[in-house]
LOKEPA-177836 format. One record per residue (C-alpha): x, y, z; residue in one letter. Coordinates in steps of 0.05 Angstrom, whole numbers, plus 32768, in hexadecimal, padded with zeros to 4 digits. Last residue first. Layout:
% residues N
XYZA
...
//
This chain:
% residues 77
849782EF7BBBK
846F832B7BD4H
842B83077BD2S
844582CD7BFCR
846082FC7C32D
841E83227C37R
83F882E07C3BD
842582C97C74D
841F830C7C98D
83D3830B7C96L
83D482C47CAEH
840282D77CE8A
83D683137CFAQ
839C82E47D05S
835882CE7CE9C
836282F47CA8Y
8331831A7C7CF
833B83357C35R
832383777C19G
836883977C19E
837583847C61R
8342836E7C96A
8355834C7CD7I
831C83227CF1A
82FB83247D36D
82C683587D22P
82B5832D7CE5E
82A482EF7D0DP
82CF82B47CF8L
82D082817CBFY
830F82587CB2I
832A82587C6BG
837482547C7DC
839282917C5AH
835882BC7C42A
833582B37C85C
82EA82AF7C79Q
82B782E17C93V
827A82D97CC1M
824A83137CCAK
822F831F7D10G
823F82F37D4BQ
8207830B7D78E
81D283007D43L
81E882B87D38K
81E982AD7D83K
819E82B77D89N
819582B57DD4A
815D828A7DEDR
812782A57E1BP
811A82757E53R
80D9824F7E55G
8092826A7E4DP
807682347E7DS
803A820E7E65F
805A81CC7E51L
808E81CF7E89R
805781D87EBDK
802E819F7E9FV
806A81707EA0A
807B81827EE8L
803381767EFEI
803181337EDAV
8073811C7EF8V
805C81317F3EA
801A810A7F36I
804080CC7F1FA
806F80D27F5BI
803480D87F8AL
8012809B7F6BI
805380737F71L
805980867FBBL
801180737FC9T
801B802E7FA8R
805B80237FD0L
803680348011P
800080008000M
//
């Protein structure tokens, strides 16, 4: 008898939690795509990164100063 009562209480609790979750508005989700902004591709290695994080030179984007320098060295040879 006590086991049956315990199982009924657990079932009621599960139903109540399910109904609450179903009707709750939930947490607002952040839209990460809007936060990142425009993505650009590194002219040296091809990786994509947010435009504010990129180094721009002569209409091309680079993910690091080293890649900018490597491309600059290659173009002068």
